[in-house]
C-alpha positions, 0 to 999 in steps of 0.5 A, a space after each residue: 323835339 317839342 317846343 313851347 308856343 313862346 319859343 316858336 313865337 321867339 324863333 318866328 320873330 328872329 326869322 322875320 328880323 333876319 329877313 328884314 335885315 337881309 332885305 335892307 342890305 340887298 336894297 342898299 347894295 342895289 344903289 351901288 355897282 358891284 363887281 364879282 371877280 372870281 379866282 381859282 388860284 391860277 395866275 391867269 385867273 387874277 386877270 379877273 381882278 385886274 379887269 375889276 380894278 380898271 372897271 371899278 375906279 369910280 367910288 360908286 363901284 364895290 369889288 368883291 374877290 371870290 374863291 370857292 373851296 369845296 365843302 370840307 376841303 383841306 379841313 379833315 386833316 392837319 389838326 387845324 384849329 378852326 376857331 383860331 383860323 376864323 380869329 386870324 382871318 384879318 391877319 392872314 396868319 394861317 394858310 387856309 385853303 384859298 386865303 393865299 389866293 385872296 391875299 394875292 388878289 388884294 396885292 393885284 388890286 394894289 398893283 392897279 392903284 387900288 390900295 386898301 391898306 388904310 381902309 377900315 376892315 371888318 370880318 364876319 363868318 357864316 356857318 354853311 353846309 355843316 362845314 367846319 370853316 363855313 363862309 368867311 369874308 373880310 370887307 375893307 371900306 374907305 371914307 367914301 363908302 367904297 368897299 373891297 371884299 374878300 370872300 372865301 366861300 364853301 360850296 359842293 362845287 364851284 358853279 353852285 358856289 358862284 351862283 349862290 354868291 349872286 343870290 347873297 349879292 346882288 351883283 351887276 357883273 361877274 368876271 370869270 377867267 378864260 377856260 382852257 377849253 370851249 365846248 359848243 353851246 349844245 354839248 355844253 348842256 351835258 359837259 361844260 366847264 365852270 365858265 360856260 355853265 356860269 355864263 349860261 345860268 347867271 342872271 347878270 352880266 358876265 365878262 370873260 377876262 383875257 390878258 388884253 391890258 395893253 389895248 385900249 377902248 371898249 368896243 360895243 356891238 349894237 344891232 338897233 334892237 331894244 336889248 342891244 340899245 339897253 346893253 349899249 347904255 349899260 356898257 357905255 356908262 361902265 366904260 365911261 366911268 373906267 375912262 375907256 374910249 367908247 367904240 361902237 360897231 354894227 354888222 350887216 351880213 350883206 351890202 343890202 343892210 349897210 345903210 340900216 347899220 349906219 342908221 343904227 350907229 347914228 342912233 347909238 351916238 345920239 343916245 350916248 350924246 344925250 347921256 353925255 358920253 362921247 363916242 371915239 369911233 364908229 364902224 359899219 361892217 359887212 360880212 359874217 357878224 361874228 367874224 367881223 366883230 372879232 377882227 374889228 375888236 381885236 385891238 380893244 381891251 373889252 368887246 361888248 356883246 348881247 345875247 338876244 335869247 333871254 331864256 336859259 334853255 334858248 341860250 343853251 341850245 341855240 348858236 349865237 353870235 354873242 357866244 361865237 365872239 366870246 369864244 373867239 375874241 382876242 380881248 376880254 368879252 362882256 356879255 350884257 344882260 
């Protein structure tokens, strides 16, 4: 098909305006802390929503609940009127794939004290993957500018759907439910589940949610490195806003490093003191790092680790203390990036 020069100019202008608008939206979002809580419909997956609610108490934090449905899933039969479905998103009048789970997520937020009942809602739709339903979302915003978003996303698979949603974000934190089975890091290259794949590939911090709501405090691991110190600051700010007592631990594999571990802890406390964040407890530990961290953090609601390897291939191939803690901990684990 041939297009006139005027038509091409018009299309080019529209594309530029669309890109500029998207860039503006992303710039505004970067000013806020955005949490993406992923759910799959299982009751355990709603632990992600509870953690998001508790970490996202501050008015500067937005919470996005995401359900990924497969392309054309459940839309080929039953004579569902897609146009009517879109128009009734706000009323939850139709049992679309994923809608009942997002609705349940909204109820969980209310149970946690975040009631959006009086917030102003807006709905939007985006065509994608030539799917009859496409992407749909409902965004609730209060007078202080805090928002809760329910996102029904269409994708060929769940992992690509979650990672694509990050690109639409951006997000500071993703929260995923604990998988029923863990593979070691090498075999995860070939046959990993959704959680492990997202953890390996996500550009932002990722939390694995566990039902540790009866526990208290955020236990942050530090080793004195620049990456660890950066993770300490990020996690402590998040925990402080969530009104969680901050605990810091440092592990030395042998007694020879005990004094250095104490120095790292003292430096960490000084850094947070300068940030006006109180530290409830410090602990210098000796022994196998992953085992000692798992044992020491058993009574904490969230354990914070940092993966020393920054490149994706390195994270996939090499064993790490962070991965062992994520897999073996009894509490939720936040891997800071």
